[in-house]
C-alpha positions, 0 to 999 in steps of 0.5 A: 578517156579515149577520143573517137568518132563513131557514125551511127545510122539511126531513125530520125525519131532517135535523132530528134529525141537525142537533140531534145535531150541535149536541149534539156541537158543544157538547161539542167547544166545552167540550173546546176550552175557551179555544181555541174561537173562536165564529164562529157556524158550523153546521159548524166545526173543533174550535176553532170556526173555518171548515172548509177543504177538507182539514178536511172528511171525506166522509160515511161510508156 
């Protein structure tokens, strides 16, 4: 993995959505317990692994 920092300008609604996602993901991590595998993905499966095409749902609405 390459360590890098990129700053993006984005609307506040995106910032809020990402912060809420992080809260939900932390809850998923706690629920998964020892099954969780930390890979640093922003969008991860229920056990922390990368998402594959069948595991991605379209955004509702």
